[in-house]
C-alpha positions as CSV (number, residue, x, y, z in Angstrom):
1,M,104.2,-9.5,17.1
2,G,104.7,-5.8,16.3
3,I,102.2,-4.2,14.1
4,V,103.0,-0.9,12.6
5,G,100.9,1.5,10.7
6,L,98.3,-1.4,9.7
7,K,94.6,-0.1,10.3
8,V,92.0,-2.8,11.2
9,R,89.6,-3.2,8.4
10,A,86.9,-5.9,8.6
11,H,87.2,-7.0,5.2
12,D,91.2,-7.6,5.5
13,T,90.1,-11.1,6.7
14,H,93.4,-12.5,5.2
15,I,95.4,-10.3,7.7
16,W,93.1,-10.0,10.7
17,N,91.9,-13.5,10.9
18,S,95.3,-14.9,11.4
19,I,96.5,-12.2,13.7
20,S,93.4,-12.9,15.9
21,K,94.4,-16.6,15.9
22,S,97.9,-16.0,17.3
23,D,98.8,-16.6,20.9
24,A,101.7,-13.8,20.7
25,K,101.6,-10.6,22.5
26,I,100.6,-8.0,20.0
27,I,102.1,-4.3,20.1
28,Y,100.0,-2.2,18.1
29,C,101.6,1.2,17.0
30,S,99.3,3.0,14.5
31,G,98.8,6.5,16.1
32,V,96.0,7.9,18.2
33,S,93.4,7.8,15.3
34,A,93.3,4.2,15.0
35,E,93.7,3.0,18.6
36,D,90.0,2.6,19.7
37,E,89.3,0.5,16.4
38,F,92.1,-1.6,17.2
39,K,91.2,-2.2,21.2
40,N,87.7,-2.8,19.8
41,W,88.9,-5.5,17.5
42,A,91.2,-6.9,20.3
43,N,88.3,-7.0,23.0
44,E,86.2,-8.9,20.5
45,T,88.4,-11.2,18.8
46,R,91.5,-11.6,21.5
47,P,89.7,-10.9,24.8
48,K,92.0,-13.1,26.7
49,K,95.2,-12.5,24.9
50,E,98.1,-9.6,25.5
51,N,97.3,-6.6,23.5
52,I,99.3,-3.4,23.8
53,V,98.6,-0.2,22.1
54,L,101.4,2.5,21.6
55,P,99.2,5.7,20.7
56,S,102.2,6.9,18.7
57,Y,103.5,6.8,15.1
58,F,106.7,4.9,14.3
59,S,109.2,7.2,14.3
60,D,107.9,8.5,17.8
61,G,107.2,4.8,19.1
62,L,110.1,2.8,17.9
63,D,112.2,2.7,21.1
64,D,109.1,2.0,23.2
65,L,108.1,-0.9,20.3
66,C,111.6,-2.4,20.6
67,N,111.7,-2.3,24.3
68,L,108.4,-4.2,24.5
69,L,109.5,-6.6,21.9
70,E,112.9,-6.9,23.8
71,I,114.9,-5.9,20.6
72,E,118.0,-4.4,21.1
């Protein structure tokens, strides 16, 4: 599962509760400013699941995101 440009916000439970329950590998691409917040959320809600952070914005991280998602 790729997440692009979506900041972790506790009040957005309709988004983040569903994501936390997913067993999918998460690749989070939202720039350096949101990296720590996502890591904290992932450590609290998905500690034993695969969570990868791309500390870049979409245009810079698209190739990495596609490779991690195995998209050609």
